[in-house]
Each structure stands twice: as C-alpha cells, then as structure tokens.
C-alpha positions as CSV (number, residue, x, y, z in Angstrom):
1,M,27.5,15.6,9.3
2,A,28.7,16.5,5.6
3,P,26.6,14.2,3.1
4,T,29.5,13.1,1.2
5,N,32.1,12.2,4.0
6,K,32.1,9.8,6.9
7,T,32.9,11.7,10.2
8,M,35.4,10.9,12.7
9,S,34.8,11.4,16.4
10,L,37.4,12.9,18.9
11,T,37.7,9.4,20.5
12,G,38.4,7.8,17.1
13,F,35.0,6.1,16.2
14,T,34.0,6.4,12.4
15,Y,30.2,7.5,11.9
16,E,29.1,5.7,8.7
17,K,26.7,7.4,6.2
18,N,23.4,5.5,6.8
19,N,20.2,6.1,8.6
20,F,19.5,9.2,6.8
21,T,16.5,11.5,7.1
22,S,14.4,12.1,4.1
23,L,14.1,15.1,1.8
24,V,10.3,16.4,2.1
25,D,10.6,19.9,1.8
26,F,8.9,19.9,-1.7
27,E,8.6,23.5,-2.3
28,N,12.5,23.7,-2.9
29,H,12.4,20.5,-5.1
30,P,11.2,19.1,-8.5
31,E,7.5,19.2,-8.7
32,A,7.4,15.5,-9.9
33,Y,8.4,14.4,-6.5
34,H,5.9,16.4,-4.4
35,K,3.4,13.7,-4.3
36,M,6.0,11.1,-2.7
37,M,7.2,13.7,-0.5
38,K,4.0,14.9,0.9
39,F,3.1,11.0,1.4
40,I,6.5,10.5,3.5
41,N,6.0,13.6,5.4
42,G,2.3,12.2,6.6
43,C,2.6,8.5,6.4
44,K,2.7,6.2,9.3
45,L,6.4,5.9,9.2
46,S,7.1,9.6,9.1
47,H,8.5,9.9,12.5
48,A,10.9,7.1,12.0
49,I,12.0,8.8,8.6
50,L,12.1,12.1,9.5
51,V,12.7,12.9,13.2
52,A,16.3,14.3,13.8
53,P,17.8,14.4,17.2
54,T,20.9,16.1,18.1
55,I,23.6,13.3,18.0
56,Y,26.0,13.1,21.1
57,C,28.9,11.0,20.5
58,E,29.2,10.0,24.0
59,V,26.0,8.6,23.9
60,V,26.2,6.7,20.6
61,E,29.4,5.3,21.3
62,E,28.3,3.8,24.9
63,V,25.6,2.4,23.5
64,W,27.5,0.9,20.3
65,T,30.4,-0.8,22.3
66,S,28.0,-2.3,25.1
67,S,25.3,-3.4,23.0
68,V,24.6,-7.4,23.0
69,F,22.0,-8.8,20.5
70,D,19.9,-11.6,21.6
71,S,18.7,-13.3,18.4
72,E,16.6,-15.9,20.0
73,N,14.6,-13.2,22.0
74,I,15.1,-10.4,19.4
75,T,16.3,-8.0,22.1
76,L,19.0,-5.5,22.3
77,T,20.8,-5.0,25.8
78,F,23.2,-1.9,26.3
79,N,24.7,0.3,29.0
80,L,24.0,4.1,29.4
81,K,25.5,6.2,32.0
82,G,25.7,3.4,34.2
83,K,22.4,1.8,33.9
84,E,21.5,-1.4,31.8
85,H,18.5,-1.0,29.4
86,I,16.8,-4.0,27.5
87,I,15.1,-3.0,23.9
88,N,12.9,-5.3,22.4
89,A,10.3,-4.9,19.4
90,D,7.8,-2.8,21.4
91,I,10.1,-0.4,22.7
92,V,11.3,0.1,19.2
93,T,7.8,0.6,18.2
94,T,6.8,3.1,20.8
95,C,10.2,5.0,20.2
96,L,10.1,5.2,16.4
97,R,6.1,5.9,16.4
98,L,5.8,2.7,14.3
99,P,2.2,1.4,13.8
100,E,1.1,-1.4,15.6
101,N,0.8,-5.2,14.3
102,N,-2.7,-5.1,12.4
103,C,-2.4,-8.8,10.6
104,L,-1.7,-12.3,11.8
105,E,1.0,-13.3,9.3
106,N,3.6,-11.5,6.9
107,H,3.2,-11.1,3.0
108,T,4.7,-13.4,0.3
109,D,7.0,-12.8,-2.0
110,N,4.2,-13.0,-4.7
111,N,2.7,-10.0,-2.6
112,I,5.8,-8.1,-3.5
113,V,5.9,-9.1,-7.2
114,T,2.2,-7.7,-7.7
115,M,3.3,-4.4,-5.9
116,L,6.1,-4.2,-8.3
117,N,4.2,-4.7,-11.3
118,S,1.5,-2.3,-9.9
119,I,4.1,0.5,-10.1
120,N,5.3,-0.7,-13.6
121,Y,8.6,-2.0,-12.6
122,A,10.4,-2.4,-16.0
123,K,12.8,-5.5,-15.0
124,E,12.5,-9.2,-14.3
125,T,10.9,-9.9,-10.8
126,V,12.1,-13.5,-10.5
127,N,14.8,-12.7,-8.0
128,L,13.5,-10.3,-5.4
129,G,17.2,-10.2,-4.0
130,K,18.1,-8.5,-7.4
131,I,15.6,-5.6,-7.9
132,Q,17.1,-2.4,-8.7
133,R,15.9,1.2,-8.5
134,K,17.1,2.0,-12.1
135,G,14.1,-0.4,-13.2
136,M,11.6,2.0,-11.8
137,I,10.3,5.3,-13.0
138,K,12.1,8.1,-11.2
139,E,9.4,9.0,-8.6
140,W,9.4,5.4,-7.2
141,S,13.1,5.4,-7.4
142,F,13.1,8.4,-5.2
143,F,10.7,6.7,-3.0
144,C,12.6,3.5,-2.5
145,D,16.0,5.4,-2.0
146,A,14.3,7.2,0.8
147,F,13.8,3.6,2.4
148,I,17.2,2.4,1.9
149,K,18.9,5.3,3.1
150,V,16.6,5.4,5.9
151,F,16.2,1.6,7.4
152,S,18.9,-0.4,5.8
153,G,22.6,-0.5,6.8
154,K,23.6,0.1,3.2
155,I,26.6,2.9,2.8
156,S,26.8,2.3,-0.9
157,N,25.3,0.8,-3.6
158,W,21.9,2.3,-3.0
159,D,20.8,1.2,-6.4
160,D,19.9,-2.4,-5.2
161,V,16.9,-2.6,-3.1
162,T,17.2,-5.3,-0.3
163,T,14.2,-7.7,0.4
164,S,13.8,-6.2,3.8
165,M,13.4,-2.9,2.4
166,F,10.6,-4.1,0.2
167,D,9.0,-5.7,3.1
168,M,8.7,-2.6,4.9
169,I,7.6,-0.7,1.9
170,Y,5.0,-3.2,1.1
171,M,3.6,-3.0,4.8
172,L,3.4,0.8,4.3
173,L,1.8,0.8,0.7
174,N,-0.8,-1.7,2.1
175,D,-1.4,-0.4,5.4
176,R,-0.5,-4.0,6.9
177,Y,2.0,-4.2,9.4
178,Y,3.5,-7.3,10.8
179,D,6.7,-7.1,13.5
180,L,8.3,-4.0,11.9
181,G,9.9,-3.4,15.4
182,S,11.7,-6.6,15.2
183,M,13.0,-5.8,11.7
184,I,14.6,-2.6,12.5
185,L,16.2,-4.5,15.6
186,I,17.5,-7.3,13.1
187,E,19.0,-4.5,10.8
188,L,20.7,-2.7,13.6
189,A,22.0,-5.9,15.0
190,A,23.4,-7.0,11.5
191,K,25.8,-4.1,11.6
192,L,26.5,-4.7,15.3
193,G,28.0,-8.0,15.2
194,H,29.7,-9.5,17.9
195,K,30.5,-7.6,20.7
196,E,34.1,-8.9,21.0
197,S,35.0,-8.1,17.4
198,R,32.8,-5.2,16.9
199,S,34.2,-2.5,14.7
200,Q,34.6,1.4,15.5
201,N,32.5,2.1,12.6
202,I,29.1,3.2,13.9
203,Y,26.0,2.4,11.8
204,F,22.5,3.7,12.7
205,V,23.7,6.6,14.7
206,R,20.2,8.4,14.5
207,F,18.1,5.4,15.7
208,I,20.7,4.5,18.4
209,M,20.5,8.3,19.6
210,L,16.6,7.9,19.7
211,L,16.6,4.9,21.7
212,A,18.8,6.5,24.1
213,N,16.6,9.4,24.5
214,H,13.7,7.1,24.9
215,V,14.9,5.2,27.9
216,D,16.7,7.8,29.4
217,K,14.6,11.4,28.8
218,D,17.3,13.2,31.0
219,I,20.7,11.9,29.8
220,K,23.5,14.0,31.5
221,I,25.9,14.8,28.9
222,E,29.5,15.7,29.6
223,F,30.8,16.6,26.6
224,P,28.1,18.9,24.9
225,A,30.3,20.3,22.3
226,N,31.2,16.6,20.9
227,K,27.8,16.2,18.8
228,M,26.6,16.3,15.3
229,D,23.8,16.5,13.1
230,C,22.0,13.7,11.3
231,W,22.6,12.7,7.7
232,V,19.9,14.1,5.2
233,Q,19.4,12.5,1.9
234,N,21.2,14.5,-0.5
235,K,19.6,17.0,-2.9
236,R,21.8,16.3,-5.9
237,F,19.9,13.0,-6.0
238,F,17.3,14.7,-7.9
239,E,19.4,16.0,-10.6
240,D,20.7,12.5,-11.1
241,L,17.5,11.0,-11.2
242,N,16.6,13.4,-14.1
243,R,19.7,12.9,-15.9
244,M,19.3,9.2,-15.9
245,N,15.8,9.7,-17.3
246,L,14.3,6.7,-15.5
247,N,11.7,4.3,-17.8
248,N,10.4,7.8,-19.2
249,T,8.2,5.8,-21.6
250,M,6.2,3.8,-19.0
251,E,3.2,5.1,-17.1
252,L,3.7,6.6,-13.6
253,R,1.3,4.8,-11.3
254,Y,0.6,6.0,-7.9
255,L,-0.9,3.4,-5.6
256,P,-4.0,4.1,-4.1
257,I,-3.1,4.9,-0.7
258,I,-0.8,7.7,-2.0
259,K,-3.6,8.9,-4.3
260,A,-6.1,9.0,-1.2
261,F,-3.5,10.9,0.8
262,Q,-3.3,13.7,-1.6
263,V,-6.8,14.7,-0.9
264,T,-7.2,14.2,2.8
265,T,-7.3,16.9,5.1
266,T,-5.7,14.7,7.9
267,T,-2.2,13.5,8.5
268,T,-2.9,10.1,8.4
269,P,-2.7,8.4,4.7
270,T,-5.4,5.9,5.7
271,A,-8.2,8.5,6.1
272,T,-10.1,7.4,2.8
273,S,-13.5,7.2,2.1
274,Q,-13.0,3.5,1.1
275,P,-11.2,0.7,2.6
276,L,-7.5,0.4,1.8
277,T,-7.9,-3.4,1.3
278,S,-10.3,-2.4,-1.7
279,L,-8.2,0.5,-2.9
280,I,-4.9,-1.7,-3.1
281,S,-6.9,-4.5,-4.8
282,S,-8.2,-1.8,-7.3
283,A,-4.3,-1.0,-8.2
284,T,-3.2,-4.4,-8.7
285,M,-6.2,-5.0,-11.0
286,E,-5.4,-1.9,-13.1
287,A,-2.0,-3.7,-13.3
288,G,-3.4,-6.6,-14.9
289,N,-2.8,-8.5,-11.8
290,V,-4.9,-10.3,-9.0
291,P,-3.7,-10.3,-5.6
C-alpha cells in the first residue's frame, strides 16, 4: 500500500489508511527518536504495533462484510470460508499478544492529566477530548502519533489524540492493564457500524487479517495475487516534526519505564531493579505532581 493513497481492491472495496505499523528502524531515522523507537520495539504492545501480515483481500472482505458486533457482550461474530467465528476480548488479547489484566479497575482522568504534566505537555488539560500532539515535545508527539495510527480508526486529523488512545498509552507507560482487548474490539466495532448499512470502506485491515489468521491457521486462499502490504508510518513524518520545532524550549522528560528500558538487557520494559509503581511515582513527583 502506498502511504499517501487509499487502495481500491479488484472487487470495489476501499482500504482506508489506518492501523499502521510503526517505524522502529532507528538506524535510518533521527537520533532524537531512538529511545522511543527502542521502547516501542520491545514493549508489551510491540506485537500489536509491529506485526505485519500479508493482507489477502478475499479474507478481509469476507470478515468485514459478515461481522456483527454484540455491544452487550463485547463480541464480534464473522464468517470465514464457511465457518462462523466468535471473537471476544480474550481472543483479541491472545491474537495480538496483549498483556493480561493486572489491575481491578481502570484509571481516572486525573491519572491521565498527571501523566501529561509529567511529560511537560504545554497546553491546557481541562478537556481531555481536546489534547493535541502539537502541545508536546517532538519525541512525545511521535510516540502518540504511533498509537493513533496503530490503534485508532482515524484516517486524518492525526494531531488530535483521542481519549481512548490516552487510555492505552497510560496503561503501557504505567504497566497497568485493564480490559485492553475489549477496547480494541470497540474501536473496530465503531468503524464497522451496522451490517445492513455497512460501507465498503474497510478499516483496521491489519488487525482483521491477524484475527482471521488466528482463528484459521490454514486459510485456503483462492486468489493469492489479490493481496497487499500493511500501511507503515510515513518516514516524512520526522521531517514534519523537526520543521514544526514543537516546544523546543521545554525540557524533554522520559517516564521511568522508558528510561529503565534503555539499560535493561531483556526485551521487556518492566525488567527494572525498582518496582514500576515506585518509578512512575518518582516521575510525577519530579514534575511537581502527586499521583
């Protein structure tokens, strides 16, 4: 898929530009972003962010057109090659290798405000629905852009960070996960809409293909030539960030989970000598906030 255009399939479906994979090839990109790239590459969401299956149009289109979302039970039912499959949060968690729930309740808006203050967000935080990447230092703007392009249904206006994206970011940066699989299902369902009036514009192509591969590991592809690659975050994005010179007078602050990840020899960002709850508390206190 070319990163600047929608893709039209042979059967008339339009593949929308979202559900990217992130750029983590730090050797070929500006050094300012290497820490963030290394963290993304090895964090607990790295599989969901980076895995790039071959997209077979016949599979994606069958799943898209047949899917029915049950909002009460948070399940997605679809047909694939003559079989019905039911997807719930646990299956999404296994398929995308998401971390299991490790807390009993979700975080609050105040927790997200504290996190934004900790990374020196430059604008107002009164309305979390109006947080913008241009209020961040360029390294954090890149980090949030990665989440928007991976996990949200947005195909434009990527400067605005939705509250659901901050929910996911907070979970990762604090190593506190609560029902992440359901959140991803709900994001997908929001784009599916009702089956009877569903558009032929397909979103979340990458996740749909991953789910299909998960429930049927031996899918028989009838038209192997009708395929495409996953979207990848645009390299030109770094030039845009540098040209915008975002908040260059403010101090760049990495939260301790990212700092710790730079020195560990393992692939997990939580392999630190100090408990993460203590590390995150240190970050908020450094920023003048008490969690």
